[in-house]
N, C-alpha and C positions, 0 to 999 in steps of 0.2 A: 542268308537267311530268310530271305525277300526279293520277289520280283525287282522291287519298285528302286534297292539300292543302288547309287553311281557309284561304281569304283575310282580309287587315285587319288593324290597326297592330300589328305585333308587337314594333320597334326602332325607336325614335325619336332619329333626333341631332339638340337642338334648340341649333342656336348655338354652337359648341363652341370654343375656342380652349383653345391651352398654350402656353405656352415651357420649356424647359429651364434650369436655375440658369444666371443668369449672363450668359444668351443675351435680348438686345433680339429679335429676330428671332422670329416665333411658329411652332412645326414642325408646328402646328393654326390656323389662324384661318377661322371663323365658317364651322365646318362644320354643314350642315345636310344631315342623310339621313333617309327613309325606309324600312324594311324590312318589305314582309308576311310573312306567317306562310309556313311553306313556300315561301320564295323562294330563289332559287339567286344568287347576286349575287358579281359578281367586282370588284373592285377593281384597276384597275392606275394605274401612272403612274411617272417616275423614278425611279430610288433616291435618293431624300432627302426625297421628295415630300411625305411625312409618314403611307404607308398604314400602317407597321409602328405608328409611331406611335397613332395612329387607332385602329386593334385592339387596343391592349393597355389603351386604354381601355373596353374594352368589359367589361375582368374585373378589381377594383375591388383584389386584390391585384398584377398585373400590371403594375395604373401606375404610370409615372415618378413622380417631383418634379420637382416642378415650377411655376410658376402656370396655373393653369385656372381657367376660365369657362364658365358653361352646363351644359348637363341631356344626360343621357341616361336616358330612359325604356325597359325592360324591361315586355314587359306588361303596360303602363301603368302600375309601379309604378319609381321614383327608381329606376335603379343605387346610388345610393350609401345607398340604406334597406335595401337586401338583405344579407342574414349573408353569410361564405364561405364555408356550408355550403351553400346553398341556389344560390349561384354558381356555386358547383364540382359542384352534384347539375344544372344545367341551362343553365350553358354552360358547352359542352366547348370544350378552346383547343390547334391543334396547332401546335409550335413548326418554326420553322427546321430545326434542326440535333435529328434523331434521338436523339441521345445527348444531348442537355440538359434530357428532359423523363424517360430510366427513374431510377428509383431502385431498382429492385431485381436480385436477380440472376439469376432464372429467370425466362422466359415465362409458366407461371401465375402463378409472386409478380405478378407485374406484373398482369397480366389482373383480378387479384382484391382489387391495395393499395387503388384506387378505393372500392371497396365494403365495406372492412376499414374504409377511416379515417371513410367514413361513417356507420359504425354498423350495415350489415347484415348480417341472420341466416345462419348459416351455410348452412341451404339453401338458400337466397335467392342465395348468393349465387356458392354450386355452379352451380345453374339459368341463373344468367345468363354465367359463367366458361365454361360449357358449350356454351350458346349462338352465346355470341361468338366460337369460336375454330372453331364450325361454318361461321356466315354467314360470316367472314373465310378461313379453310380454315388457320387454324393448327396443326391436328391433331396432321401432319407433325413441327411443332417445338417443342411444348407443352412439354415438361419439357427444350430444351434451356437451357445459359447462354445469357443475352442477350450474354455477348460474344462468343459463336460467329454470331452474325445477321450476314445484311450488313446493308448501308445501306436498304437496300427492307423489308427483317421489321424494324428496327429501327420504322420507321415505322410499318406496317402494325400492327404492336401498338400503339403508341402509339394509333391510330386506334384500335381494338379495344379498348384502356383506355380510352378516353374513354366509345366507345359504351354499354358494358356500365353507363355511371350513367343512360342514356337520354336525353341531354342535349335542350336544347327546340333551340337556338341549337348550332352547331360551325362554330368560327370557327380558318382555319388561313392563318399566314400565310408563303408560299411553301413548301408542306411537301416539296417534288420535287426542289428550290435543289440535292442534292445527291446525287441518284441519276439512275443511268442512263436512258437513255428508253424503255427498255422494263418499267423495274421504275415508270418516276415512270410512264407508262400508265397501266399496270394499277393503278397508286393511285388514280391520278385518273376511274377509271374505276368505281374503289370508291367516291369522292365521291359521285359521282355516281349511282353505285347507292343510296346510302344517303337522297338527296334524292327519288330518284324511288318507293324503295320504301316508308322510313316516311316523309315528307312530314317530313324535318328542315331547317330552315333553315340556308342553306349560304351564311356570308362569307367570300368563299376570296382572297388575293395570290396572285398566279401571274403567272410570264416567260410559261411556256409556254403563250400564246393562243391560238395554234391547236390548243391539247387543251380549254381549258374553254370557248371561245366560242361551239359550238353547243351546249353543253350551259345557257349562263347564260339566265334569264328578266334578268336586266339589267345593265349594264354602269355604273359607274361611275370619271368618270377623275379621277388628284386632278395638280394642280398648286400650288408653291408651296404646299401647307399648305392648300388650297380642293379644291373639287371643282369641278373644271371643266367636267364633260357628263356628263349618266348619258340613262341607256335604252338600249333592245333593240343589241343584238353591230352587227348592220348600219344602226346612225343612228348610232351612236358612228363604226364606219367612216367613214359617208360625212361627218360631220360636223369629222372630224379633218385628209378628205383637202382639204374645201373651208376648213380654217383651213390648209391646207399645213403642220399641227401636224410637230414631231419624234418624237410618241410614233406615229404613221402607221407610225414604224418596228419596230413592237411589233406590232402588228397580225398577224393568220396572212398566213403567205404568198401565200397565193391572192386574197387582201386588194389586197396590192400589186401583184399581177404585172395585175390585175385596173386597179391605178389607172396603172401605167406603159404599157399600150397603145389604143390610140385605135381602141374597133371598137367600131362602134353597133351591136350586138343586140340582140334583147329577150331578154336574159336577166338577172336581177338580180347586183351583186354577189354575187359568192361567197365565204361562209366555211371552206366544208372545200374536205378535197382529192377527195372527191366532188362536190362542186355545180361545184370549180375544171374537174374534166375536162370535166362537160357546160357552159360557156362556155366553155373552151375548142375542144372540139366545131363550137360554136357560129359561133367566128372562124375557124377554120379553113374551117369549111364555105362563109362567104362570101368568106373570103379567095384558094378555092383549095389548100388544102393539104393536103397526104396524107398519112396515116400513114407512116409510116418504112418500116413497109413494101413499100406498094405504092410509095412511092416506089425504091425498091432496088431492087423487082424491073423498074423502070419504067428506069433506069438507070445500077444496075448499085448494090454494095457504095458508100456513102462514106470506111469504114474506119471500125473502131471498138479504143478504146484497151483493153487487158487487165487484171486485175490481176495480179498477180506473187510469185510465193510469197516471202514473209517471210527465205527461208531464204538465198535467194542474190539480194536485190535491191539489195546496193548492186557487184557485179560489173559491171566494165568500166567501170567512169566515173573518169575520173579528173579529181576534186575531192578538195580538203582533206579527208581526214577528222579530226573534231576530238575525236570519242569515239567508242568499238567496243565491245560487249560481244561476247568468244567465248564460245561455248558457256559460258555462267554457268549455273548450277543454285544452288537456295537455299530451304531447310526452316528451319521458325521452332524449333523440336524433332530430335532425332534419328533418333525414331522418329513422326514423322506426315510426310504427304504432301510431297511438294516440291510449293514455289509457282510458282517461277520454275525451266523445265525447259528445259537448251539452249540458252540465250539468245544467237541472234545479231542484233548490231543495230548499225548506221553511224548518226551525223552528221557531217552534212559541215560545213563553216562557215559561219556565216551562214545557213543553212536554218531555215525552219521547219518541226518535223517534230511532230503530231499524233497521240497515242496512244489510239485509243477500244478500249470493251470493255465489259461487265457489269461490275457490281459484284463482285467476289470473285475476279475473274482473276487478279489479284497485279501488275496495273498501279502502284496506288502505292506497292507492296512493291518491284518495279522501282525505282521515282524513289529511292526509300528507296535501295537498293543502289550504282543511279547515285553521289549525295550522300556516301556513304561514311559512310552513320547504320549499315547495313546489311556483313556480308560473306559472301561468295557461299560456297560450301563449294567448290565447284568453278569452274573459268573464269578469265579475269582481266575487266578493265574498264581501257582505258589510253583517260587523258585526255593530248590535242596527244602521241599516242605511248609516253607512259610510264603507267607502271605504275599506278595512282590510288593505292595503298598507300602506297608509294614519298611520297607528299605530306604536308607539313607541316600542320598543320589552318591556320597560317596563311597559308600558300601558295597554300590549297586555295578557303580561304573569305573571302580579302581581296582581291579583283578580278580572280577564276577563279572560282569557282561564287556564284553567287545561287539560295537553293532558296525559292518561295515554297510554304507546306503548303499543304493542305486548308481547314485551318481557318484564319482570320487571327489571333482573339485570339490564338495561341499566341508568335505575337512583340509582343502588347501587355506592357508592364512600365512604364508609366509613367502617372500621372494626366491626363496632355489630348495631342492631334495633336499638340501644335507640341514636348512634349517629347520625342515620340515618333521626331520627325526629327530636334529633335537631339542626341538621343543618340547618332544613327547617322554623324556628323560628328566627333564627341567636343565636343559644348557642355554644356553644365552649368547648371542653373537658379541661377547665383552671378551678382545682378545689381549690376551698379557703372554708378552712373551711367543705371539704367534700362534699362542694353541688357547682352544675353547675352555671358560670351566669347568671340564667334565670332568668326572673322576675317572681315574685308567678305567673300572669295572663298567662303568655306562660307558665306556667309548667301546669298548668293546664288545657290550650286548648291542649299539648302534653296529657297527662292523658286523657283528653275529649276521643282524636280519638285512642289510643289503649286501650281505654275499649269497643270501637265501633267497630273498626277490630280484636280483640282480640287477642292482641299482648305484653298482661300484663306478658306472660312464656317465652318471648323469649326475651326478650332486650341484654342480654347479648350475646347471640349468632351472630354468622359469616352471615350478609345474605345471602352467596352463604350454608348456610349448610342447611338453610331454605327447606323444603317441598316444591313444584311446587304454591300450594294455599298456603303456609302462606307470600310467593314471592309477591305473587301476594294481600294479602290485608296490608302489608306494602308498597308497589310501592301505593298502594290507599291512605294510608294513608298518605303519603309525598305528593301525589294529593290535597286530600281532606284539608291538613292542610293549603296550597295556594288560598283557600277560593274562589273556580272560581264560575266568574257566567254561564259559558259554560265548561258542563267537556264533552272532547270528549278521548271515549274511546274503543281500541283496542282490542280486544278479552279477558276482563277482567273475566271472568268466567272459562276460559281453569282452569284445576288443582283445582278447587272449587268444596269440594266437595259440595251434595246436602243439607245440613244443615245448610253451610256457603254462599250458595248461597239464601237461605231464610234471613238468614241475609242483606246478601249484596244488598238484594231487599228492605230490611225495609230502610236499609240506605240512599238508592237510593232516596226512596218515602218520605223520610225526607229531602231529599238535595230538592227531587222537591216543599217540601211545604215550603220552604223558596226564593222557586221563581229560584231553581237552573235548570239551563235548560240541560239536558243531552242525547247526541248523542254516540249509540255504533254501533260499529261493530260488529256482530257475527255469529259464526256458530253455537249456542246455543236456535236449536227451539225451547225447552220447554219454557224455560226461556222466550225467546221474546211474545211467547203466554199468559204468565201467567201474566207479569209483565208493557209490553209497551204498550202505550197510541194511536204509529203510529210502523207499519213498512213496509219495503220496499224491493224488491227486485233491487239487483245490478245486470244489465247483458251488455255487448255490450256494457259497457264506460256509462248506466247513470241507471237511476231509471226504470224502463222499469212496475212498477206494485207498487203500497200501499196502504195501508190500515189499517182501525182497523185490532186487532189479530185477531178478529173475522170474516173478511170479507178475511182477508190476504192469511190465512192458511187452511176454508173450499175447500174442492175440491181436493187440490194438491196431487200428487203423493209423492212426494220427499219434497219439499218444505213445510212437513205438521209437526205433533204433531203423536206421537201414539197413541193419544186418540181417533182423527180426525180418521185414519186410521182403528182403531178398529168398533168406533160407527158411522158412518156416514150412512150406511145400515138406522138406525132409528133416529140419529141427528145430519144431515149434520154441523151445526153451532154450533156445542161443538169440543172447542179446547184442553179444558185441561183435566185434571183428573176429577174435581172438577163440571167439566161444564156437566159431562155425568152422573156423581152422581146424582146432580142435577136432569138434565131432565129428570129420573128415576123417581128421586122423585113427582117433576108434572107431568109428567104422568099415574102414579099411581093413583092422585089425582083425575087426573080428568077421568081414566078410570072407 
């Protein structure tokens, strides 16, 4: 990856096992893994497979309580023998949620905080802070309040603050799970640059595998607390394909398309979009499929969908409108700029609408207006044809609106997963003959939601001990127990593995069949492209464009899918891997 890397045993995990308190099943089960100095290792696996638990064992102050066996050697020394000071200096750790790591009020304070804690002199702190601000491009917001930063800026600040201490090992636990695609891509590029330029050893868990696979030296796949497979990205893809393993759903889209298409061409399994284009060129040449432009000139235009302006998006449609925003304006303070500007939006009964856009554009503010947590200073929001302000709280939030917030932890108030669920149906922890005081009907409802969201094996765990994906599933289960007619969700797929995303999509499809309307704010382009009925782009305070996934994503450079970027030369309206594979099959039949 870089000429300055030094090879050698750097970190060694020896037969590590761990179980959380009162849990019989081990979260880690005889894990053995060796990382070389300067290596870029990507750790992946289903939500709850033990990735985050393993990473927390790489820094003693973060290690959870429980039964543990095994040893971790860092630079030849048992990690347990290292002081907290040495670990702070040598091992950097970036958490999933940017807000959970920031401890000061100003950007420059945050950059200096770690160095001050380690006792560095003032001149050394100034030099390192200036160096990090320059390297990470923080100069323009150096004196800002941390509260003013976007999610991407906060995470970049966390990374810069850690790198100011010049760590030898950088551990990142799904650091882009709350960032929009562009901010996430920028952040991951910075991580790659650190590995390439500085030779810092990187251990990264990440669901955006298409972004990190090309730069990874090695990939380790976890399953049920063990290492299932490890090797180069292409080797891992081949292993998972041969095993027909569910984790193949998480592989980069070019690899998935490769596996769907039976084409004997002398090109290796593609990992990147660029490699995918070369492979597709070879496949299309062999099958006699011309690029779209040449097909059009030979057979005439085949007709393309277009994205239309959000301002007139709902005119002329004879469908029941469940929610309507009419010329809605909102600002946080009287003298501050408007965040929402003349928003017009309609949601139809039973549809799944996804709202995309960069961090800080006003998407979450819009959701807070629809859920009546905030009030617009101009315009109306109608729910079921009635002004939202005229509903009582009970009318609004018991059986009409269900709100899944961006941070699932904000919904957790009990000590166990089981109690969180019972709380939603009126249950209490008062035991009578070793039974909860729930009716049989309520028990069946809770059991059904537990099965749908796969929480059965987590009932006695504390909600804060769950992985990010497991917390999302618990939060969703709590909201679904309210049986809402309109489900509002803010980044519900963050922290979810591809396997559960598929099941999550099935849950949403079932809700739609029951007449539930779904409004989702998301940065997950691939998920929206595959499952939404309509998508909208939020920009400058309102919906700038909307349309079906095919119309919305086709032709965009950034807010589009990997499949579309890879295949647009031949199939410009294909936006998912399945679309590309199907187009290849159809063109093969026609040629």
